[in-house]
C-alpha positions as CSV (number, residue, x, y, z in Angstrom):
1,M,91.7,101.3,-136.7
2,S,92.0,99.3,-139.8
3,D,95.4,98.7,-141.0
4,S,94.9,101.2,-144.2
5,R,93.7,103.9,-141.2
6,R,97.1,103.4,-139.5
7,D,98.4,103.4,-142.9
8,F,97.2,106.4,-143.4
9,L,98.0,108.6,-141.0
10,K,101.6,107.3,-140.7
11,K,102.4,108.7,-144.5
12,A,99.8,112.0,-143.6
13,V,101.9,112.6,-140.5
14,A,105.1,112.3,-142.1
15,G,104.0,113.9,-144.6
16,T,102.9,117.0,-143.3
17,M,106.1,117.5,-140.3
18,G,108.4,116.4,-142.9
19,L,107.2,119.6,-145.4
20,T,109.3,122.7,-145.6
21,I,107.7,126.4,-146.5
22,G,109.2,129.4,-147.1
23,G,112.2,127.7,-145.6
24,K,111.1,127.2,-142.4
25,I,110.7,123.4,-141.4
26,L,106.7,123.0,-140.0
27,A,108.0,119.8,-137.6
28,S,109.3,116.2,-137.4
29,T,109.2,113.9,-139.3
30,A,106.7,110.6,-137.9
31,R,109.7,108.7,-136.5
32,S,110.8,111.2,-134.6
33,Y,108.0,111.9,-133.3
34,R,107.8,108.9,-131.8
35,S,111.2,109.4,-129.7
36,I,110.1,112.4,-128.7
37,S,110.0,113.0,-125.1
38,G,106.4,113.3,-123.6
39,A,105.3,112.5,-126.8
40,N,103.7,109.2,-125.3
41,E,102.2,111.0,-121.9
42,V,98.3,110.4,-122.2
43,I,96.4,113.6,-123.1
44,R,92.7,113.4,-121.4
45,V,90.6,115.4,-123.4
46,A,86.7,116.9,-123.3
47,I,84.0,117.2,-125.4
48,I,82.2,120.0,-125.5
49,G,79.2,120.4,-127.9
50,C,77.9,116.5,-129.1
51,N,75.5,116.6,-131.8
52,S,76.7,116.3,-135.0
53,R,80.5,117.5,-135.7
54,G,81.4,116.9,-131.6
55,A,79.8,113.3,-131.6
56,S,82.1,112.7,-135.0
57,M,85.5,114.2,-133.4
58,A,84.8,112.4,-130.0
59,G,85.0,109.4,-132.0
60,T,88.2,110.5,-133.7
61,F,90.0,112.2,-130.6
62,A,89.3,108.8,-128.9
63,R,91.1,107.1,-131.6
64,Q,94.4,108.8,-131.3
65,P,97.2,107.4,-129.3
66,N,97.7,108.0,-125.5
67,T,94.4,109.9,-125.5
68,E,91.6,109.5,-123.2
69,I,88.3,111.0,-123.5
70,I,87.3,111.4,-119.5
71,Y,84.1,114.0,-119.7
72,I,81.5,114.4,-122.6
73,C,79.6,117.5,-122.1
74,D,76.2,119.0,-123.8
75,V,73.3,121.0,-122.5
76,D,71.0,118.5,-124.7
77,D,70.7,115.1,-123.1
78,V,69.8,113.3,-126.5
79,A,72.9,115.2,-128.4
80,M,75.4,113.6,-125.3
81,Q,73.8,110.4,-125.5
82,K,75.4,111.1,-129.2
83,G,79.1,111.8,-128.1
84,I,79.0,108.7,-125.4
85,K,78.3,106.5,-128.1
86,S,81.2,107.2,-130.2
87,V,83.7,107.3,-127.6
88,E,82.0,103.6,-126.3
89,E,82.4,102.0,-129.5
90,V,85.7,102.6,-130.0
91,T,87.2,102.1,-126.4
92,G,84.4,99.9,-124.6
93,K,84.2,102.4,-122.5
94,E,81.9,105.3,-121.0
95,P,83.3,108.7,-120.2
96,E,81.6,110.7,-117.5
97,S,78.7,113.6,-119.0
98,V,78.4,116.6,-117.8
99,R,75.0,119.3,-118.8
100,D,77.4,122.2,-118.1
101,F,81.4,122.2,-118.8
102,R,81.9,124.8,-117.0
103,K,82.3,122.5,-114.1
104,I,84.6,120.2,-115.3
105,L,87.3,123.1,-116.0
106,K,88.4,122.6,-112.0
107,D,89.4,118.9,-112.9
108,K,93.1,119.2,-112.8
109,D,93.0,116.1,-114.6
110,L,91.9,117.1,-117.5
111,D,93.9,118.3,-120.1
112,A,92.5,119.4,-122.7
113,V,88.9,120.3,-124.6
114,Y,87.3,120.4,-127.6
115,I,85.1,122.8,-129.0
116,A,82.0,122.0,-131.2
117,T,79.5,124.5,-129.8
118,P,76.6,126.6,-131.7
119,D,79.6,129.5,-132.5
120,H,78.3,132.5,-129.9
121,W,79.7,130.3,-127.4
122,H,83.0,129.1,-129.0
123,A,85.0,132.5,-127.9
124,P,83.4,132.6,-124.8
125,A,84.3,129.0,-123.6
126,S,87.2,128.5,-125.0
127,I,88.3,131.7,-122.5
128,L,87.0,129.9,-119.7
129,S,88.9,126.8,-120.7
130,L,92.3,128.5,-121.1
131,K,91.7,130.5,-117.7
132,A,91.2,127.4,-116.2
133,G,94.7,126.3,-118.0
134,K,93.7,124.1,-120.3
135,H,94.1,123.5,-123.9
136,V,91.8,124.0,-126.6
137,Y,90.9,122.9,-129.8
138,V,88.0,125.1,-131.0
139,E,86.1,124.7,-134.4
140,K,85.1,127.3,-136.8
141,P,84.4,130.1,-136.3
142,L,86.9,130.9,-133.8
143,S,84.1,134.0,-132.8
144,H,80.7,135.1,-132.9
145,N,82.1,139.0,-133.2
146,P,86.1,140.4,-133.9
147,Y,85.7,141.7,-130.2
148,E,85.7,138.2,-128.7
149,G,88.1,136.9,-131.1
150,E,91.2,139.7,-130.0
151,M,90.2,138.6,-126.6
152,L,91.2,135.0,-127.3
153,V,93.8,135.4,-129.1
154,L,94.9,137.8,-125.7
155,A,93.8,134.5,-123.6
156,A,96.3,131.8,-125.3
157,E,98.8,134.4,-125.3
158,K,98.6,135.2,-120.9
159,Y,97.5,132.1,-119.8
160,K,100.7,129.8,-122.3
161,R,97.8,127.1,-123.9
162,I,97.7,126.1,-127.0
163,V,95.1,126.9,-128.9
164,Q,93.9,125.6,-132.5
165,I,91.1,126.2,-134.4
166,G,88.8,123.5,-136.8
167,T,90.5,124.9,-139.9
168,Q,91.6,121.4,-140.6
169,R,92.8,122.3,-144.5
170,R,96.3,123.9,-143.0
171,S,96.9,120.3,-142.0
172,W,95.8,118.8,-145.5
173,P,99.9,116.9,-146.8
174,T,98.4,117.1,-150.7
175,L,96.8,120.4,-150.2
176,T,100.2,121.8,-148.3
177,R,102.1,120.4,-150.8
178,G,99.8,122.5,-153.5
179,I,100.7,125.7,-151.3
180,A,104.0,124.9,-150.9
181,E,104.5,124.9,-154.9
182,L,101.7,128.4,-154.7
183,K,104.7,130.0,-152.8
184,N,107.6,128.6,-154.5
185,G,105.9,130.0,-157.7
186,V,104.5,127.7,-159.7
187,I,102.4,130.1,-161.2
188,G,104.6,133.5,-160.6
189,K,103.1,136.3,-159.1
190,V,99.3,135.4,-157.5
191,Y,97.1,138.5,-157.7
192,M,93.3,136.8,-157.7
193,A,91.9,134.1,-155.1
194,K,88.7,133.4,-156.4
195,T,86.5,130.5,-153.3
196,W,82.7,129.5,-153.1
197,Y,80.4,127.2,-151.3
198,A,77.4,126.4,-152.6
199,N,74.9,123.7,-151.4
200,T,70.8,123.1,-151.4
201,R,69.7,124.1,-148.2
202,G,65.7,123.9,-148.1
203,P,63.3,126.1,-145.8
204,I,63.3,126.9,-142.1
205,G,59.8,128.3,-141.6
206,I,58.3,130.5,-139.6
207,G,59.1,129.3,-136.0
208,K,56.4,128.8,-133.1
209,V,57.1,129.2,-129.8
210,I,56.9,126.2,-127.8
211,P,57.8,124.9,-124.6
212,V,61.6,124.1,-124.1
213,P,62.2,120.2,-124.7
214,S,62.9,118.8,-121.1
215,N,66.2,117.1,-122.3
216,L,67.6,120.8,-122.9
217,D,68.6,123.7,-120.6
218,Y,67.8,126.4,-122.8
219,D,69.6,129.0,-120.8
220,L,72.8,127.4,-120.8
221,W,72.5,126.0,-124.5
222,Q,71.8,130.5,-124.9
223,G,74.9,130.9,-122.6
224,P,76.2,134.8,-123.0
225,A,73.9,136.0,-125.8
226,P,70.5,137.9,-125.0
227,R,67.7,135.6,-124.1
228,R,65.2,134.9,-126.9
229,P,62.2,133.3,-126.9
230,Y,62.6,129.3,-128.0
231,K,61.0,128.3,-131.2
232,D,60.7,125.3,-132.9
233,N,63.0,125.4,-135.4
234,L,66.2,126.6,-134.6
235,I,67.8,123.8,-132.7
236,H,70.5,122.0,-133.7
237,Y,71.2,123.6,-137.1
238,N,69.1,126.1,-137.9
239,W,70.9,128.4,-135.4
240,H,73.8,129.6,-138.4
241,W,70.9,131.9,-140.2
242,F,70.2,133.8,-136.8
243,W,72.4,137.0,-135.6
244,N,72.0,135.9,-132.0
245,W,73.5,132.8,-132.6
246,G,75.0,132.0,-135.4
247,T,77.2,133.9,-138.5
248,G,75.7,132.6,-141.5
249,E,77.0,130.6,-144.0
250,A,80.1,133.1,-144.9
251,L,81.1,132.1,-141.3
252,N,79.9,128.6,-141.3
253,N,81.7,127.8,-144.5
254,G,83.6,130.0,-146.1
255,T,86.3,130.6,-143.0
256,H,87.8,127.3,-144.5
257,E,87.7,129.0,-148.5
258,I,89.4,132.3,-146.6
259,D,91.7,130.4,-144.6
260,V,93.2,128.7,-148.1
261,A,93.0,131.8,-149.8
262,R,94.7,133.7,-146.8
263,W,97.2,131.0,-146.4
264,G,98.5,130.6,-149.8
265,L,98.8,134.3,-150.6
266,G,100.7,135.0,-147.5
267,L,98.3,137.8,-146.3
268,D,97.1,139.1,-142.8
269,Y,94.4,141.1,-143.1
270,P,92.7,143.4,-146.1
271,L,92.5,146.9,-147.3
272,K,89.2,146.8,-148.2
273,V,86.0,144.9,-147.7
274,N,82.3,144.9,-149.5
275,S,79.5,142.9,-149.5
276,V,76.5,142.7,-151.5
277,G,73.7,140.1,-151.2
278,G,70.7,138.6,-149.6
279,R,67.5,136.3,-148.5
280,Y,66.8,135.8,-151.8
281,Q,65.1,131.3,-151.8
282,F,62.5,131.6,-149.2
283,K,60.2,133.8,-147.0
284,D,61.1,132.6,-143.6
285,D,63.1,133.2,-140.2
286,W,65.7,133.1,-141.9
287,E,68.5,136.4,-141.6
288,T,71.5,135.7,-142.9
289,P,72.3,135.9,-146.6
290,D,71.7,132.6,-148.6
291,T,73.3,134.9,-151.1
292,Q,75.9,136.7,-150.8
293,V,79.6,137.8,-153.0
294,I,82.6,139.7,-150.5
295,T,85.0,141.2,-152.0
296,F,88.8,141.6,-150.8
297,E,90.9,144.4,-151.9
298,A,94.7,143.3,-150.1
299,P,98.1,144.1,-150.5
300,G,98.6,143.2,-154.1
301,A,95.7,141.3,-154.1
302,V,92.3,140.3,-154.5
303,I,89.5,137.7,-153.2
304,V,86.5,136.9,-153.5
305,W,84.0,134.5,-151.3
306,E,80.7,133.5,-153.0
307,G,78.0,131.6,-150.8
308,R,74.9,130.0,-152.3
309,S,73.3,128.4,-149.2
310,C,70.0,127.3,-151.3
311,N,71.7,126.3,-155.0
312,G,74.3,124.2,-155.1
313,S,75.1,124.4,-158.5
314,Y,79.8,123.7,-159.3
315,D,82.1,125.7,-160.3
316,D,85.2,124.3,-161.0
317,N,83.1,120.7,-160.8
318,R,83.1,120.7,-157.4
319,S,80.5,122.7,-154.5
320,R,83.4,124.2,-152.9
321,G,86.5,125.7,-153.6
322,V,90.0,127.7,-154.2
323,I,91.5,128.9,-156.9
324,F,94.8,131.1,-157.4
325,H,94.8,133.0,-160.2
326,G,98.5,133.8,-160.9
327,E,100.7,135.5,-163.5
328,N,101.8,132.4,-165.2
329,G,98.1,130.5,-164.6
330,S,96.4,129.2,-162.0
331,L,96.6,126.9,-159.1
332,H,93.1,125.2,-158.3
333,T,92.7,123.3,-154.8
334,G,89.7,120.9,-153.8
335,D,89.6,119.0,-150.9
336,N,92.8,117.6,-150.1
337,S,94.3,117.7,-153.6
338,Y,95.2,120.4,-156.8
339,M,95.8,120.9,-160.2
340,I,97.9,123.4,-161.9
341,Y,96.6,125.4,-165.5
342,D,98.9,127.5,-167.3
343,N,97.2,130.7,-168.6
344,K,95.8,128.8,-172.2
345,N,93.8,126.6,-169.6
346,K,96.1,123.7,-170.3
347,L,96.3,121.1,-167.4
348,V,100.1,121.6,-166.3
349,K,99.7,119.2,-163.1
350,E,97.0,117.1,-161.1
351,V,97.5,116.0,-157.4
352,K,94.9,113.7,-156.1
353,S,94.5,112.7,-152.7
354,D,96.1,109.2,-151.3
355,I,92.6,109.1,-149.6
356,V,89.2,109.1,-150.5
357,I,87.0,111.3,-148.5
358,S,83.7,112.4,-148.3
359,E,81.7,115.2,-150.6
360,G,82.5,119.0,-149.5
361,L,79.3,118.9,-147.7
362,N,79.2,117.0,-145.2
363,T,78.3,118.4,-141.6
364,T,80.0,116.1,-139.9
365,S,83.4,115.4,-141.4
366,P,85.4,115.1,-144.5
367,G,87.4,112.2,-143.7
368,E,87.7,110.9,-140.0
369,E,91.8,110.2,-141.3
370,L,91.8,114.1,-142.4
371,D,90.1,115.2,-139.0
372,A,92.9,112.7,-137.5
373,V,96.0,114.7,-138.8
374,H,94.7,118.1,-137.9
375,V,94.0,116.4,-134.2
376,L,97.3,114.9,-134.3
377,N,98.8,118.0,-135.0
378,F,96.8,119.4,-131.7
379,L,97.9,117.0,-129.6
380,E,101.5,117.0,-130.6
381,N,101.9,120.9,-130.2
382,I,100.3,120.0,-126.5
383,R,102.3,117.4,-125.8
384,N,105.6,119.9,-127.1
385,N,104.9,123.6,-126.3
386,R,104.7,124.2,-130.2
387,K,102.8,126.8,-132.4
388,P,100.1,124.8,-134.1
389,F,99.4,125.4,-137.9
390,A,96.3,126.7,-137.5
391,D,96.9,128.5,-133.6
392,A,94.7,131.3,-132.8
393,L,95.9,133.9,-134.5
394,N,95.5,132.6,-137.4
395,G,92.2,131.6,-136.6
396,H,91.2,135.3,-135.6
397,K,92.9,136.6,-138.9
398,S,90.5,134.2,-140.9
399,T,87.3,134.2,-138.7
400,L,88.0,138.5,-138.6
401,W,87.8,138.5,-142.7
402,M,84.7,136.8,-143.0
403,Q,82.7,138.4,-140.2
404,L,83.9,141.9,-141.8
405,G,82.1,140.9,-144.5
406,N,79.4,140.1,-142.5
407,I,79.3,143.3,-141.0
408,S,79.6,145.4,-144.4
409,Q,76.5,143.3,-145.8
410,R,74.4,144.2,-142.5
411,V,75.2,147.9,-142.6
412,G,75.0,148.1,-146.9
413,H,78.5,149.8,-147.6
414,T,82.0,149.2,-148.4
415,L,84.8,148.9,-145.0
416,N,87.9,150.8,-145.1
417,I,90.5,148.2,-142.9
418,D,93.8,149.2,-141.0
419,P,95.7,146.4,-143.0
420,S,98.0,146.4,-139.8
421,N,95.5,145.3,-137.5
422,G,92.6,144.7,-139.4
423,H,90.6,147.3,-137.5
424,I,87.9,149.0,-139.0
425,I,88.7,152.9,-140.0
426,G,86.3,156.0,-139.6
427,D,83.2,154.4,-139.7
428,N,81.4,154.5,-136.6
429,E,77.7,152.3,-137.9
430,A,79.8,149.4,-138.6
431,M,81.7,149.4,-135.3
432,K,78.7,149.2,-133.5
433,L,78.6,145.8,-135.4
434,W,82.6,144.8,-133.6
435,S,81.4,143.8,-130.6
436,R,77.2,142.3,-128.9
437,E,75.4,143.0,-126.7
438,Y,75.9,139.7,-123.9
439,E,73.1,138.2,-121.6
440,N,74.0,139.8,-118.0
441,G,76.7,138.7,-115.7
442,W,77.4,136.4,-118.3
443,E,80.2,138.5,-120.2
444,P,83.8,137.1,-121.5
445,T,86.7,138.1,-119.3
446,V,90.2,137.1,-120.1
């Protein structure tokens, strides 16, 4: 680890852990953290899913003090080598490689798992890991459907293990200061949040059914999802755009921005959800919308998410972000930065990140240092049995908002929501999408 990276992490950990929001101290300072009993205990981790994000995070986990990567798991031998290489480059040691992660869960020396599988595996893999007594860091979205999300929350409570979702913005120090200012009334009462994501993704074509490559266990890759034939335009990324395995851009990226909006506005669940959009740019196998606008009516506020998968034109000079509008002005958030404007559009304050991070469309990592802060929060809370910034319930709530948006899109009408629990009210058609069909024998259970 370079001196500059080490210095940043010390400042970031001290900054995020020393913040107070709503009178509640989030955690300790970096100095007191080092003195906590158990802070130096080695945490042994397995990385599950290594093609892109997982390989990057394997290296990030390996760089953390008193953390050992003992397993690399992937159903694709080529992807598995990416994860192994990431760890070897940091530690000089090769972790054990295993195709089926279920085989490692009996290892009592394994403390925690990091999950970066396709969406349809997120909740089932997390639940299996929790049942085996392992702590879980799972990438967003927390689940493929609302039913699974509620199961995962119950599993975290039942098995009393730490669950952290990869909505890493909850740990970003500068953004956290911006949210604290928002909650302290810097723009007065906040009643609207605009969120967006824009990219220039190309077509995926019409897939051809071909033999499964020898390096891939496709049956295990599908896991709990009903079986579909293998096509040449599915793996490794395009599964995002098929309902059987993925959740579209709304969950792939929108979860991040909606999580920030919920955080800033202090909202649990919406009252009404409406979505419009479709697959407009290309004619191919892509099933989920490439253009989508989801509107949420919540108590005292409205939130809008705009997703453009195939038109990368910027809003607010950036590809993604959140703008909070209030009675005395607006607060604009970027990555780890924020700006405050008055009602006459005059810039009142700008707080930039103290590091340079990757452009917002980087699918591997927005910046290792910022990923590391979230990983450190996860590891610290394992050692001290404390609630993470992005725990299972918060992860479920933010994921559910976007799942409700997709359900509204698919049924073609507005959903009425119970604000006490996020459940759909009086809509049998929509409730058919609350869960999913599972491959026989693969149904998750708590």
